[in-house]
Biopython code that builds the backbone (N, CA, C, O; Angstrom):
import numpy as np
from Bio.PDB.StructureBuilder import StructureBuilder

atoms = [
    (1, "MET", "N", (0.843, -1.197, 0.000)),
    (1, "MET", "CA", (0.000, 0.000, 0.000)),
    (1, "MET", "C", (0.885, 1.255, 0.000)),
    (1, "MET", "O", (1.841, 1.350, 0.770)),
    (2, "THR", "N", (0.568, 2.172, -0.834)),
    (2, "THR", "CA", (1.313, 3.419, -0.927)),
    (2, "THR", "C", (1.015, 4.271, 0.298)),
    (2, "THR", "O", (-0.131, 4.356, 0.737)),
    (3, "ASN", "N", (2.050, 4.902, 0.849)),
    (3, "ASN", "CA", (1.780, 5.735, 2.016)),
    (3, "ASN", "C", (1.303, 7.125, 1.587)),
    (3, "ASN", "O", (1.484, 7.538, 0.441)),
    (4, "TRP", "N", (0.705, 7.814, 2.513)),
    (4, "TRP", "CA", (0.065, 9.090, 2.202)),
    (4, "TRP", "C", (1.063, 10.140, 1.726)),
    (4, "TRP", "O", (0.721, 10.981, 0.895)),
    (5, "LYS", "N", (2.291, 10.104, 2.240)),
    (5, "LYS", "CA", (3.289, 11.096, 1.816)),
    (5, "LYS", "C", (3.639, 10.916, 0.340)),
    (5, "LYS", "O", (3.782, 11.889, -0.400)),
    (6, "THR", "N", (3.773, 9.659, -0.072)),
    (6, "THR", "CA", (4.064, 9.375, -1.476)),
    (6, "THR", "C", (2.905, 9.833, -2.356)),
    (6, "THR", "O", (3.114, 10.444, -3.403)),
    (7, "GLU", "N", (1.682, 9.532, -1.922)),
    (7, "GLU", "CA", (0.491, 9.958, -2.675)),
    (7, "GLU", "C", (0.442, 11.480, -2.804)),
    (7, "GLU", "O", (0.160, 12.022, -3.873)),
    (8, "LEU", "N", (0.720, 12.149, -1.698)),
    (8, "LEU", "CA", (0.679, 13.606, -1.667)),
    (8, "LEU", "C", (1.708, 14.201, -2.627)),
    (8, "LEU", "O", (1.386, 15.086, -3.420)),
    (9, "ASN", "N", (2.933, 13.718, -2.551)),
    (9, "ASN", "CA", (3.981, 14.221, -3.440)),
    (9, "ASN", "C", (3.661, 13.943, -4.902)),
    (9, "ASN", "O", (3.946, 14.770, -5.768)),
    (10, "GLU", "N", (3.075, 12.794, -5.179)),
    (10, "GLU", "CA", (2.710, 12.453, -6.558)),
    (10, "GLU", "C", (1.628, 13.401, -7.090)),
    (10, "GLU", "O", (1.685, 13.826, -8.244)),
    (11, "GLU", "N", (0.646, 13.730, -6.249)),
    (11, "GLU", "CA", (-0.409, 14.664, -6.679)),
    (11, "GLU", "C", (0.172, 16.036, -6.990)),
    (11, "GLU", "O", (-0.213, 16.664, -7.976)),
    (12, "PHE", "N", (1.101, 16.509, -6.151)),
    (12, "PHE", "CA", (1.702, 17.815, -6.416)),
    (12, "PHE", "C", (2.588, 17.783, -7.660)),
    (12, "PHE", "O", (2.667, 18.768, -8.394)),
    (13, "LYS", "N", (3.244, 16.667, -7.893)),
    (13, "LYS", "CA", (4.044, 16.515, -9.116)),
    (13, "LYS", "C", (3.128, 16.583, -10.343)),
    (13, "LYS", "O", (3.430, 17.276, -11.314)),
    (14, "MET", "N", (2.012, 15.859, -10.286)),
    (14, "MET", "CA", (1.063, 15.884, -11.410)),
    (14, "MET", "C", (0.431, 17.268, -11.573)),
    (14, "MET", "O", (0.167, 17.702, -12.694)),
    (15, "ALA", "N", (0.190, 17.960, -10.458)),
    (15, "ALA", "CA", (-0.372, 19.315, -10.528)),
    (15, "ALA", "C", (0.597, 20.247, -11.246)),
    (15, "ALA", "O", (0.185, 21.054, -12.080)),
    (16, "GLN", "N", (1.884, 20.137, -10.926)),
    (16, "GLN", "CA", (2.881, 20.985, -11.572)),
    (16, "GLN", "C", (3.001, 20.661, -13.057)),
    (16, "GLN", "O", (3.114, 21.561, -13.889)),
    (17, "GLU", "N", (2.977, 19.371, -13.381)),
    (17, "GLU", "CA", (3.032, 18.967, -14.793)),
    (17, "GLU", "C", (1.825, 19.508, -15.558)),
    (17, "GLU", "O", (1.955, 19.964, -16.694)),
    (18, "ALA", "N", (0.659, 19.457, -14.933)),
    (18, "ALA", "CA", (-0.553, 19.982, -15.567)),
    (18, "ALA", "C", (-0.448, 21.491, -15.755)),
    (18, "ALA", "O", (-0.847, 22.026, -16.790)),
    (19, "LEU", "N", (0.087, 22.167, -14.755)),
    (19, "LEU", "CA", (0.262, 23.615, -14.845)),
    (19, "LEU", "C", (1.232, 23.964, -15.975)),
    (19, "LEU", "O", (0.984, 24.886, -16.753)),
    (20, "ASP", "N", (2.334, 23.222, -16.059)),
    (20, "ASP", "CA", (3.315, 23.445, -17.128)),
    (20, "ASP", "C", (2.696, 23.227, -18.507)),
    (20, "ASP", "O", (3.060, 23.897, -19.473)),
    (21, "ALA", "N", (1.756, 22.283, -18.588)),
    (21, "ALA", "CA", (1.077, 21.981, -19.854)),
    (21, "ALA", "C", (-0.142, 22.883, -20.082)),
    (21, "ALA", "O", (-0.888, 22.703, -21.044)),
    (22, "LYS", "N", (-0.330, 23.850, -19.186)),
    (22, "LYS", "CA", (-1.463, 24.782, -19.249)),
    (22, "LYS", "C", (-2.816, 24.069, -19.197)),
    (22, "LYS", "O", (-3.786, 24.488, -19.829)),
    (23, "ASN", "N", (-2.851, 22.985, -18.428)),
    (23, "ASN", "CA", (-4.084, 22.222, -18.228)),
    (23, "ASN", "C", (-4.634, 22.581, -16.846)),
    (23, "ASN", "O", (-4.409, 21.866, -15.870)),
    (24, "GLN", "N", (-5.355, 23.694, -16.782)),
    (24, "GLN", "CA", (-5.867, 24.206, -15.512)),
    (24, "GLN", "C", (-6.827, 23.238, -14.826)),
    (24, "GLN", "O", (-6.828, 23.124, -13.600)),
    (25, "GLY", "N", (-7.633, 22.549, -15.609)),
    (25, "GLY", "CA", (-8.600, 21.612, -15.037)),
    (25, "GLY", "C", (-7.918, 20.485, -14.286)),
    (25, "GLY", "O", (-8.291, 20.172, -13.155)),
    (26, "LYS", "N", (-6.924, 19.877, -14.905)),
    (26, "LYS", "CA", (-6.202, 18.785, -14.246)),
    (26, "LYS", "C", (-5.443, 19.297, -13.033)),
    (26, "LYS", "O", (-5.376, 18.618, -12.008)),
    (27, "MET", "N", (-4.866, 20.501, -13.144)),
    (27, "MET", "CA", (-4.153, 21.081, -12.008)),
    (27, "MET", "C", (-5.091, 21.242, -10.818)),
    (27, "MET", "O", (-4.715, 20.924, -9.690)),
    (28, "ARG", "N", (-6.311, 21.733, -11.054)),
    (28, "ARG", "CA", (-7.284, 21.902, -9.963)),
    (28, "ARG", "C", (-7.619, 20.568, -9.320)),
    (28, "ARG", "O", (-7.679, 20.461, -8.095)),
    (29, "VAL", "N", (-7.837, 19.551, -10.144)),
    (29, "VAL", "CA", (-8.168, 18.220, -9.628)),
    (29, "VAL", "C", (-7.027, 17.685, -8.765)),
    (29, "VAL", "O", (-7.266, 17.160, -7.677)),
    (30, "CYS", "N", (-5.804, 17.813, -9.236)),
    (30, "CYS", "CA", (-4.648, 17.309, -8.486)),
    (30, "CYS", "C", (-4.470, 18.073, -7.172)),
    (30, "CYS", "O", (-4.167, 17.472, -6.141)),
    (31, "ALA", "N", (-4.656, 19.391, -7.207)),
    (31, "ALA", "CA", (-4.543, 20.190, -5.985)),
    (31, "ALA", "C", (-5.609, 19.772, -4.974)),
    (31, "ALA", "O", (-5.322, 19.646, -3.784)),
    (32, "ARG", "N", (-6.833, 19.559, -5.446)),
    (32, "ARG", "CA", (-7.909, 19.101, -4.555)),
    (32, "ARG", "C", (-7.582, 17.738, -3.958)),
    (32, "ARG", "O", (-7.741, 17.517, -2.758)),
    (33, "ARG", "N", (-7.124, 16.830, -4.811)),
    (33, "ARG", "CA", (-6.813, 15.484, -4.318)),
    (33, "ARG", "C", (-5.688, 15.526, -3.294)),
    (33, "ARG", "O", (-5.731, 14.805, -2.297)),
    (34, "ALA", "N", (-4.678, 16.363, -3.528)),
    (34, "ALA", "CA", (-3.579, 16.487, -2.570)),
    (34, "ALA", "C", (-4.110, 16.960, -1.218)),
    (34, "ALA", "O", (-3.775, 16.390, -0.179)),
    (35, "ALA", "N", (-4.927, 17.990, -1.236)),
    (35, "ALA", "CA", (-5.507, 18.488, 0.014)),
    (35, "ALA", "C", (-6.356, 17.408, 0.674)),
    (35, "ALA", "O", (-6.327, 17.256, 1.895)),
    (36, "GLY", "N", (-7.105, 16.663, -0.120)),
    (36, "GLY", "CA", (-7.931, 15.579, 0.419)),
    (36, "GLY", "C", (-7.105, 14.510, 1.109)),
    (36, "GLY", "O", (-7.509, 13.985, 2.147)),
    (37, "ILE", "N", (-5.953, 14.182, 0.542)),
    (37, "ILE", "CA", (-5.061, 13.192, 1.157)),
    (37, "ILE", "C", (-4.611, 13.681, 2.526)),
    (37, "ILE", "O", (-4.623, 12.919, 3.493)),
    (38, "ALA", "N", (-4.211, 14.951, 2.613)),
    (38, "ALA", "CA", (-3.752, 15.509, 3.888)),
    (38, "ALA", "C", (-4.887, 15.579, 4.908)),
    (38, "ALA", "O", (-4.682, 15.286, 6.086)),
    (39, "ILE", "N", (-6.065, 15.961, 4.466)),
    (39, "ILE", "CA", (-7.212, 16.033, 5.381)),
    (39, "ILE", "C", (-7.544, 14.647, 5.912)),
    (39, "ILE", "O", (-7.760, 14.469, 7.111)),
    (40, "ARG", "N", (-7.583, 13.670, 5.021)),
    (40, "ARG", "CA", (-7.869, 12.289, 5.438)),
    (40, "ARG", "C", (-6.841, 11.818, 6.468)),
    (40, "ARG", "O", (-7.209, 11.245, 7.494)),
    (41, "GLU", "N", (-5.561, 12.057, 6.201)),
    (41, "GLU", "CA", (-4.510, 11.631, 7.125)),
    (41, "GLU", "C", (-4.633, 12.348, 8.466)),
    (41, "GLU", "O", (-4.470, 11.727, 9.516)),
    (42, "TYR", "N", (-4.916, 13.640, 8.441)),
    (42, "TYR", "CA", (-5.113, 14.417, 9.667)),
    (42, "TYR", "C", (-6.248, 13.821, 10.502)),
    (42, "TYR", "O", (-6.103, 13.622, 11.708)),
    (43, "LEU", "N", (-7.364, 13.542, 9.858)),
    (43, "LEU", "CA", (-8.512, 12.976, 10.578)),
    (43, "LEU", "C", (-8.157, 11.624, 11.189)),
    (43, "LEU", "O", (-8.476, 11.363, 12.349)),
    (44, "ILE", "N", (-7.503, 10.773, 10.420)),
    (44, "ILE", "CA", (-7.109, 9.450, 10.921)),
    (44, "ILE", "C", (-6.175, 9.599, 12.118)),
    (44, "ILE", "O", (-6.349, 8.919, 13.129)),
    (45, "GLN", "N", (-5.180, 10.488, 12.006)),
    (45, "GLN", "CA", (-4.228, 10.689, 13.102)),
    (45, "GLN", "C", (-4.900, 11.226, 14.361)),
    (45, "GLN", "O", (-4.382, 11.053, 15.464)),
    (46, "HIS", "N", (-6.046, 11.872, 14.201)),
    (46, "HIS", "CA", (-6.778, 12.419, 15.348)),
    (46, "HIS", "C", (-7.966, 11.554, 15.758)),
    (46, "HIS", "O", (-8.834, 11.996, 16.511)),
    (47, "GLY", "N", (-8.000, 10.324, 15.259)),
    (47, "GLY", "CA", (-9.034, 9.382, 15.668)),
    (47, "GLY", "C", (-10.417, 9.683, 15.124)),
    (47, "GLY", "O", (-11.418, 9.245, 15.690)),
    (48, "ILE", "N", (-10.478, 10.425, 14.035)),
    (48, "ILE", "CA", (-11.760, 10.773, 13.427)),
    (48, "ILE", "C", (-11.897, 9.983, 12.132)),
    (48, "ILE", "O", (-11.011, 10.013, 11.277)),
    (49, "LYS", "N", (-13.006, 9.283, 11.997)),
    (49, "LYS", "CA", (-13.238, 8.515, 10.772)),
    (49, "LYS", "C", (-13.565, 9.487, 9.641)),
    (49, "LYS", "O", (-14.534, 10.240, 9.736)),
    (50, "PRO", "N", (-12.762, 9.479, 8.565)),
    (50, "PRO", "CA", (-13.077, 10.373, 7.444)),
    (50, "PRO", "C", (-14.489, 10.101, 6.925)),
    (50, "PRO", "O", (-14.854, 8.948, 6.698)),
    (51, "PRO", "N", (-15.280, 11.151, 6.737)),
    (51, "PRO", "CA", (-16.675, 10.978, 6.339)),
    (51, "PRO", "C", (-16.857, 10.541, 4.887)),
    (51, "PRO", "O", (-17.956, 10.163, 4.481)),
    (52, "SER", "N", (-15.782, 10.593, 4.112)),
    (52, "SER", "CA", (-15.886, 10.298, 2.684)),
    (52, "SER", "C", (-14.491, 10.039, 2.128)),
    (52, "SER", "O", (-13.489, 10.398, 2.747)),
    (53, "VAL", "N", (-14.436, 9.414, 0.961)),
    (53, "VAL", "CA", (-13.157, 9.282, 0.262)),
    (53, "VAL", "C", (-12.979, 10.418, -0.747)),
    (53, "VAL", "O", (-11.892, 10.595, -1.297)),
    (54, "SER", "N", (-14.029, 11.176, -0.987)),
    (54, "SER", "CA", (-14.008, 12.271, -1.952)),
    (54, "SER", "C", (-13.216, 13.462, -1.411)),
    (54, "SER", "O", (-13.483, 13.946, -0.311)),
    (55, "ALA", "N", (-12.245, 13.927, -2.191)),
    (55, "ALA", "CA", (-11.469, 15.100, -1.790)),
    (55, "ALA", "C", (-12.383, 16.309, -1.616)),
    (55, "ALA", "O", (-12.206, 17.090, -0.680)),
    (56, "TYR", "N", (-13.346, 16.467, -2.501)),
    (56, "TYR", "CA", (-14.277, 17.590, -2.408)),
    (56, "TYR", "C", (-15.040, 17.541, -1.081)),
    (56, "TYR", "O", (-15.162, 18.553, -0.390)),
    (57, "ASP", "N", (-15.549, 16.363, -0.733)),
    (57, "ASP", "CA", (-16.290, 16.211, 0.524)),
    (57, "ASP", "C", (-15.396, 16.471, 1.729)),
    (57, "ASP", "O", (-15.834, 17.070, 2.710)),
    (58, "LEU", "N", (-14.147, 16.025, 1.661)),
    (58, "LEU", "CA", (-13.216, 16.251, 2.769)),
    (58, "LEU", "C", (-12.878, 17.733, 2.899)),
    (58, "LEU", "O", (-12.744, 18.238, 4.014)),
    (59, "LEU", "N", (-12.738, 18.429, 1.787)),
    (59, "LEU", "CA", (-12.512, 19.877, 1.836)),
    (59, "LEU", "C", (-13.707, 20.586, 2.467)),
    (59, "LEU", "O", (-13.539, 21.517, 3.254)),
    (60, "LYS", "N", (-14.897, 20.148, 2.124)),
    (60, "LYS", "CA", (-16.112, 20.726, 2.714)),
    (60, "LYS", "C", (-16.151, 20.452, 4.219)),
    (60, "LYS", "O", (-16.472, 21.337, 5.011)),
    (61, "PHE", "N", (-15.821, 19.221, 4.600)),
    (61, "PHE", "CA", (-15.796, 18.839, 6.013)),
    (61, "PHE", "C", (-14.799, 19.714, 6.777)),
    (61, "PHE", "O", (-15.107, 20.203, 7.863)),
    (62, "LEU", "N", (-13.606, 19.909, 6.210)),
    (62, "LEU", "CA", (-12.598, 20.756, 6.850)),
    (62, "LEU", "C", (-13.134, 22.168, 7.043)),
    (62, "LEU", "O", (-12.954, 22.763, 8.105)),
    (63, "GLY", "N", (-13.784, 22.700, 6.029)),
    (63, "GLY", "CA", (-14.332, 24.047, 6.120)),
    (63, "GLY", "C", (-15.426, 24.194, 7.155)),
    (63, "GLY", "O", (-15.683, 25.296, 7.641)),
    (64, "GLU", "N", (-16.077, 23.083, 7.497)),
    (64, "GLU", "CA", (-17.177, 23.117, 8.470)),
    (64, "GLU", "C", (-16.748, 22.755, 9.887)),
    (64, "GLU", "O", (-17.529, 22.917, 10.825)),
    (65, "MET", "N", (-15.517, 22.268, 10.059)),
    (65, "MET", "CA", (-15.051, 21.905, 11.403)),
    (65, "MET", "C", (-14.870, 23.172, 12.239)),
    (65, "MET", "O", (-14.315, 24.163, 11.764)),
    (66, "ASP", "N", (-15.342, 23.133, 13.483)),
    (66, "ASP", "CA", (-15.300, 24.306, 14.355)),
    (66, "ASP", "C", (-13.892, 24.829, 14.610)),
    (66, "ASP", "O", (-13.692, 26.039, 14.720)),
    (67, "ASP", "N", (-12.915, 23.932, 14.705)),
    (67, "ASP", "CA", (-11.565, 24.361, 15.076)),
    (67, "ASP", "C", (-10.648, 24.636, 13.876)),
    (67, "ASP", "O", (-9.440, 24.799, 14.044)),
    (68, "THR", "N", (-11.212, 24.686, 12.686)),
    (68, "THR", "CA", (-10.402, 24.977, 11.500)),
    (68, "THR", "C", (-10.075, 26.469, 11.458)),
    (68, "THR", "O", (-10.981, 27.302, 11.485)),
    (69, "PRO", "N", (-8.779, 26.814, 11.390)),
    (69, "PRO", "CA", (-8.397, 28.232, 11.311)),
    (69, "PRO", "C", (-8.954, 28.900, 10.048)),
    (69, "PRO", "O", (-9.203, 28.242, 9.038)),
    (70, "ALA", "N", (-9.141, 30.200, 10.129)),
    (70, "ALA", "CA", (-9.748, 30.961, 9.029)),
    (70, "ALA", "C", (-8.984, 30.809, 7.715)),
    (70, "ALA", "O", (-9.603, 30.715, 6.655)),
    (71, "ASP", "N", (-7.648, 30.784, 7.766)),
    (71, "ASP", "CA", (-6.892, 30.683, 6.513)),
    (71, "ASP", "C", (-7.094, 29.329, 5.839)),
    (71, "ASP", "O", (-7.080, 29.236, 4.612)),
    (72, "LEU", "N", (-7.283, 28.276, 6.641)),
    (72, "LEU", "CA", (-7.537, 26.958, 6.063)),
    (72, "LEU", "C", (-8.977, 26.848, 5.560)),
    (72, "LEU", "O", (-9.241, 26.159, 4.576)),
    (73, "ARG", "N", (-9.899, 27.523, 6.230)),
    (73, "ARG", "CA", (-11.287, 27.575, 5.733)),
    (73, "ARG", "C", (-11.316, 28.244, 4.357)),
    (73, "ARG", "O", (-12.000, 27.789, 3.441)),
    (74, "GLN", "N", (-10.553, 29.338, 4.238)),
    (74, "GLN", "CA", (-10.513, 30.055, 2.958)),
    (74, "GLN", "C", (-9.861, 29.202, 1.875)),
    (74, "GLN", "O", (-10.344, 29.160, 0.744)),
    (75, "ALA", "N", (-8.770, 28.524, 2.215)),
    (75, "ALA", "CA", (-8.106, 27.640, 1.248)),
    (75, "ALA", "C", (-9.064, 26.544, 0.798)),
    (75, "ALA", "O", (-9.130, 26.210, -0.385)),
    (76, "SER", "N", (-9.802, 25.990, 1.750)),
    (76, "SER", "CA", (-10.787, 24.959, 1.434)),
    (76, "SER", "C", (-11.856, 25.505, 0.491)),
    (76, "SER", "O", (-12.256, 24.834, -0.461)),
    (77, "ALA", "N", (-12.309, 26.712, 0.758)),
    (77, "ALA", "CA", (-13.335, 27.329, -0.093)),
    (77, "ALA", "C", (-12.802, 27.562, -1.509)),
    (77, "ALA", "O", (-13.505, 27.300, -2.486)),
    (78, "PHE", "N", (-11.569, 28.050, -1.625)),
    (78, "PHE", "CA", (-10.977, 28.252, -2.952)),
    (78, "PHE", "C", (-10.911, 26.937, -3.723)),
    (78, "PHE", "O", (-11.241, 26.888, -4.908)),
    (79, "LEU", "N", (-10.488, 25.884, -3.052)),
    (79, "LEU", "CA", (-10.330, 24.592, -3.718)),
    (79, "LEU", "C", (-11.666, 23.962, -4.105)),
    (79, "LEU", "O", (-11.706, 23.060, -4.942)),
    (80, "ARG", "N", (-12.756, 24.429, -3.504)),
    (80, "ARG", "CA", (-14.082, 23.898, -3.840)),
    (80, "ARG", "C", (-14.823, 24.736, -4.881)),
    (80, "ARG", "O", (-15.904, 24.351, -5.327)),
    (81, "LEU", "N", (-14.257, 25.868, -5.268)),
    (81, "LEU", "CA", (-14.920, 26.713, -6.264)),
    (81, "LEU", "C", (-15.053, 25.992, -7.593)),
    (81, "LEU", "O", (-14.189, 25.207, -7.984)),
    (82, "ARG", "N", (-16.133, 26.268, -8.267)),
    (82, "ARG", "CA", (-16.387, 25.677, -9.584)),
    (82, "ARG", "C", (-16.050, 26.710, -10.667)),
    (82, "ARG", "O", (-16.095, 27.918, -10.434)),
    (83, "VAL", "N", (-15.721, 26.209, -11.829)),
    (83, "VAL", "CA", (-15.461, 27.115, -12.948)),
    (83, "VAL", "C", (-16.780, 27.719, -13.424)),
    (83, "VAL", "O", (-17.857, 27.182, -13.165)),
    (84, "THR", "N", (-16.674, 28.843, -14.123)),
    (84, "THR", "CA", (-17.864, 29.508, -14.657)),
    (84, "THR", "C", (-18.364, 28.769, -15.897)),
    (84, "THR", "O", (-17.752, 27.802, -16.351)),
    (85, "LYS", "N", (-19.483, 29.240, -16.434)),
    (85, "LYS", "CA", (-20.059, 28.617, -17.634)),
    (85, "LYS", "C", (-19.085, 28.608, -18.812)),
    (85, "LYS", "O", (-19.122, 27.714, -19.658)),
    (86, "ASP", "N", (-18.214, 29.619, -18.851)),
    (86, "ASP", "CA", (-17.228, 29.663, -19.937)),
    (86, "ASP", "C", (-15.887, 29.042, -19.506)),
    (86, "ASP", "O", (-14.836, 29.339, -20.075)),
    (87, "PHE", "N", (-15.953, 28.180, -18.497)),
    (87, "PHE", "CA", (-14.820, 27.379, -18.031)),
    (87, "PHE", "C", (-13.659, 28.210, -17.488)),
    (87, "PHE", "O", (-12.496, 27.835, -17.642)),
    (88, "ARG", "N", (-13.973, 29.322, -16.863)),
    (88, "ARG", "CA", (-12.952, 30.160, -16.220)),
    (88, "ARG", "C", (-13.083, 30.015, -14.709)),
    (88, "ARG", "O", (-14.171, 29.791, -14.179)),
    (89, "PHE", "N", (-11.951, 30.150, -14.035)),
    (89, "PHE", "CA", (-11.977, 30.109, -12.583)),
    (89, "PHE", "C", (-12.393, 31.491, -12.094)),
    (89, "PHE", "O", (-11.855, 32.489, -12.572)),
    (90, "PRO", "N", (-13.335, 31.580, -11.158)),
    (90, "PRO", "CA", (-13.913, 32.874, -10.790)),
    (90, "PRO", "C", (-12.994, 33.829, -10.020)),
    (90, "PRO", "O", (-13.303, 35.016, -9.921)),
    (91, "VAL", "N", (-11.881, 33.348, -9.476)),
    (91, "VAL", "CA", (-10.953, 34.212, -8.742)),
    (91, "VAL", "C", (-9.529, 33.912, -9.195)),
    (91, "VAL", "O", (-9.245, 32.842, -9.733)),
    (92, "ASP", "N", (-8.645, 34.873, -8.967)),
    (92, "ASP", "CA", (-7.240, 34.689, -9.309)),
    (92, "ASP", "C", (-6.513, 34.209, -8.054)),
    (92, "ASP", "O", (-6.135, 35.004, -7.194)),
    (93, "VAL", "N", (-6.328, 32.900, -7.969)),
    (93, "VAL", "CA", (-5.690, 32.321, -6.786)),
    (93, "VAL", "C", (-4.841, 31.134, -7.229)),
    (93, "VAL", "O", (-5.185, 30.428, -8.177)),
    (94, "ASP", "N", (-3.738, 30.927, -6.535)),
    (94, "ASP", "CA", (-2.851, 29.795, -6.819)),
    (94, "ASP", "C", (-3.365, 28.594, -6.025)),
    (94, "ASP", "O", (-3.110, 28.486, -4.825)),
    (95, "LEU", "N", (-4.081, 27.703, -6.685)),
    (95, "LEU", "CA", (-4.691, 26.565, -5.992)),
    (95, "LEU", "C", (-3.658, 25.572, -5.476)),
    (95, "LEU", "O", (-3.892, 24.914, -4.462)),
    (96, "VAL", "N", (-2.533, 25.453, -6.150)),
    (96, "VAL", "CA", (-1.476, 24.564, -5.653)),
    (96, "VAL", "C", (-0.945, 25.113, -4.330)),
    (96, "VAL", "O", (-0.736, 24.351, -3.386)),
    (97, "ALA", "N", (-0.727, 26.414, -4.254)),
    (97, "ALA", "CA", (-0.265, 27.031, -3.004)),
    (97, "ALA", "C", (-1.304, 26.873, -1.896)),
    (97, "ALA", "O", (-0.950, 26.627, -0.743)),
    (98, "GLU", "N", (-2.581, 27.012, -2.239)),
    (98, "GLU", "CA", (-3.643, 26.846, -1.240)),
    (98, "GLU", "C", (-3.685, 25.403, -0.738)),
    (98, "GLU", "O", (-3.873, 25.166, 0.455)),
    (99, "ALA", "N", (-3.512, 24.446, -1.641)),
    (99, "ALA", "CA", (-3.482, 23.037, -1.232)),
    (99, "ALA", "C", (-2.270, 22.771, -0.349)),
    (99, "ALA", "O", (-2.373, 22.057, 0.648)),
    (100, "LYS", "N", (-1.122, 23.340, -0.708)),
    (100, "LYS", "CA", (0.091, 23.151, 0.106)),
    (100, "LYS", "C", (-0.081, 23.766, 1.491)),
    (100, "LYS", "O", (0.447, 23.242, 2.472)),
    (101, "LYS", "N", (-0.818, 24.876, 1.575)),
    (101, "LYS", "CA", (-1.091, 25.503, 2.872)),
    (101, "LYS", "C", (-1.848, 24.523, 3.771)),
    (101, "LYS", "O", (-1.510, 24.357, 4.943)),
    (102, "ILE", "N", (-2.866, 23.883, 3.217)),
    (102, "ILE", "CA", (-3.645, 22.896, 3.972)),
    (102, "ILE", "C", (-2.760, 21.720, 4.365)),
    (102, "ILE", "O", (-2.768, 21.290, 5.519)),
    (103, "CYS", "N", (-2.006, 21.205, 3.418)),
    (103, "CYS", "CA", (-1.164, 20.028, 3.671)),
    (103, "CYS", "C", (-0.110, 20.308, 4.732)),
    (103, "CYS", "O", (0.104, 19.485, 5.623)),
    (104, "SER", "N", (0.549, 21.454, 4.649)),
    (104, "SER", "CA", (1.593, 21.800, 5.617)),
    (104, "SER", "C", (1.025, 21.989, 7.020)),
    (104, "SER", "O", (1.647, 21.597, 8.006)),
    (105, "ALA", "N", (-0.154, 22.589, 7.102)),
    (105, "ALA", "CA", (-0.766, 22.834, 8.410)),
    (105, "ALA", "C", (-1.273, 21.548, 9.055)),
    (105, "ALA", "O", (-1.103, 21.343, 10.257)),
    (106, "LEU", "N", (-1.893, 20.686, 8.259)),
    (106, "LEU", "CA", (-2.515, 19.485, 8.826)),
    (106, "LEU", "C", (-1.556, 18.316, 8.971)),
    (106, "LEU", "O", (-1.744, 17.464, 9.839)),
    (107, "THR", "N", (-0.542, 18.267, 8.141)),
    (107, "THR", "CA", (0.417, 17.151, 8.181)),
    (107, "THR", "C", (1.832, 17.724, 8.227)),
    (107, "THR", "O", (2.560, 17.666, 7.236)),
    (108, "PRO", "N", (2.223, 18.281, 9.384)),
    (108, "PRO", "CA", (3.534, 18.928, 9.471)),
    (108, "PRO", "C", (4.709, 17.973, 9.236)),
    (108, "PRO", "O", (5.826, 18.426, 8.982)),
    (109, "ASP", "N", (4.474, 16.667, 9.317)),
    (109, "ASP", "CA", (5.548, 15.705, 9.065)),
    (109, "ASP", "C", (5.651, 15.322, 7.593)),
    (109, "ASP", "O", (6.398, 14.409, 7.240)),
    (110, "TRP", "N", (4.902, 16.015, 6.730)),
    (110, "TRP", "CA", (4.969, 15.785, 5.284)),
    (110, "TRP", "C", (6.329, 16.248, 4.777)),
    (110, "TRP", "O", (6.785, 17.341, 5.113)),
    (111, "ASP", "N", (6.968, 15.423, 3.976)),
    (111, "ASP", "CA", (8.278, 15.743, 3.397)),
    (111, "ASP", "C", (8.073, 16.470, 2.081)),
    (111, "ASP", "O", (7.882, 15.831, 1.046)),
    (112, "HIS", "N", (8.108, 17.768, 2.101)),
    (112, "HIS", "CA", (7.907, 18.520, 0.858)),
    (112, "HIS", "C", (9.053, 19.444, 0.557)),
    (112, "HIS", "O", (9.032, 20.144, -0.455)),
]
sb = StructureBuilder()
sb.init_structure("model")
sb.init_model(0)
sb.init_chain("A")
sb.init_seg("    ")
for serial, (resi, resn, name, xyz) in enumerate(atoms, 1):
    if name == "N":
        sb.init_residue(resn, " ", resi, " ")
    sb.init_atom(name, np.array(xyz, "f"), 0.0, 1.0, " ", f" {name:<3s}", serial, name[0])
structure = sb.get_structure()
């Protein structure tokens, strides 16, 4: 079984490759999945059963937890935003950086 750190690093590698290829959609998916991996690991380490395997659902759960700091709530909200009808992202934000913010805060032992 692959460990969570390997999964996390692989998602960020794929996110960067997608960004380099100007594939914004894939980059968003990889950033979300990376954050989801960190959230899942954080919950497990704190004895909380993850409510879902979906990165989107885990980001929503993080945003709704009472003890989640405001900056992580905002990062979670950015990562859950949907593109507009013309496939544009509604705000100018670095989603990889927002995902890394979540990962670094929740899994400080992550090797990045």
